[in-house]
C-alpha positions as CSV (number, residue, x, y, z in Angstrom):
1,M,0.0,0.0,0.0
2,W,1.4,3.4,-1.0
3,S,0.4,5.2,2.2
4,S,2.6,2.9,4.3
5,W,5.8,4.0,2.5
6,V,7.9,6.5,4.3
7,Y,10.3,8.7,2.3
8,S,13.3,9.7,4.3
9,F,15.2,12.6,2.8
10,A,16.9,15.6,4.4
11,M,17.7,19.0,3.1
12,H,21.4,19.6,3.0
13,P,22.4,22.9,4.6
14,L,23.6,25.6,2.2
15,P,27.4,26.1,2.1
16,A,28.6,29.2,3.9
17,A,29.3,31.0,0.6
18,Y,25.7,30.5,-0.5
19,Q,24.4,31.8,2.8
20,K,26.6,34.8,2.7
21,Y,25.5,35.6,-0.9
22,L,21.8,35.3,0.0
23,A,22.3,37.5,3.1
24,S,23.6,40.4,0.9
25,Q,20.8,40.3,-1.7
26,D,17.4,41.9,-2.2
27,Q,14.4,39.6,-2.1
28,H,13.9,39.5,-5.9
29,V,17.5,38.2,-6.3
30,I,17.0,35.6,-3.6
31,D,13.8,34.4,-5.2
32,A,15.6,34.1,-8.6
33,V,18.7,32.2,-7.4
34,R,17.8,30.3,-4.2
35,P,16.3,27.3,-6.1
36,V,19.5,26.7,-7.9
37,L,21.6,27.0,-4.7
38,L,19.3,24.4,-3.1
39,Q,19.8,22.1,-6.1
40,S,23.5,22.5,-5.8
41,A,23.4,21.7,-2.1
42,A,21.3,18.7,-2.8
43,D,23.7,17.1,-5.3
44,Q,26.9,18.5,-3.8
45,R,28.7,18.2,-7.2
46,H,28.7,21.6,-8.8
47,G,29.0,25.2,-8.0
48,V,26.8,28.0,-9.2
49,R,27.2,30.7,-11.8
50,I,25.0,33.7,-11.3
51,T,24.5,36.1,-14.2
52,F,23.0,39.6,-14.3
53,N,21.2,40.5,-17.4
54,R,20.1,44.1,-17.9
55,G,16.5,44.0,-18.8
56,P,13.5,42.0,-17.7
57,T,15.3,38.7,-16.9
58,G,17.6,40.2,-14.1
59,H,19.5,37.6,-12.2
60,Q,19.7,34.0,-13.3
61,A,21.6,31.1,-11.8
62,H,22.6,27.7,-13.1
63,L,24.8,24.8,-12.0
64,D,28.2,24.9,-13.5
65,D,30.5,21.8,-13.5
66,S,33.6,24.0,-13.9
67,I,32.9,25.6,-10.5
68,P,33.7,23.6,-7.4
69,Y,30.8,22.8,-5.1
70,G,30.1,25.5,-2.5
71,E,31.4,28.3,-4.7
72,I,29.5,31.0,-6.6
73,I,30.8,33.0,-9.5
74,E,29.0,36.1,-10.7
75,D,29.1,37.2,-14.3
76,I,27.4,39.9,-16.4
77,D,25.7,38.5,-19.4
């Protein structure tokens, strides 16, 4: 029976660099990049590249396998 299954998973804490980055940002930036930071913390394999695009898209984040886990690099797109 499906209801008897228990799924055990825990959220990994964000690395210090991710926490520091989020603490220095406005809420709209946090909303844009936090899901990718959480994804990075979950797989613990890749760092995050955050780009700033002038215009309607603003900040964007994506996992980057050339960046070590726990690090963030900012770029202007």
